[in-house]
C-alpha positions, 0 to 999 in steps of 0.5 A: 717789829714782828709780822702778825698773822691774822686771827681767824676762825677758819680751819679745823678743830685742833688739839695739841700737847704743849709741855704738860698741858693739852691745848684745844682750839675750837673755831667759833661761828662768826670768827675767832677761836676758843682756846682751852688748856687742860691737864690729862685728867680734865681731858679724860673727863671731857672725853667721857662727857662727850662720849655720853652725849654722842654715844 
């Protein structure tokens, strides 16, 4: 049986390129992580939306 790592929300936000997709892992308050897979176009749209909010 394989060893299992505990899943925690500790650690920084991570964004990695996996295959053709971009995977974003965001730690959540209270533990756990939000994991979102995006394509390049969706990532560009998200970047633009965030720039509009944070300036």
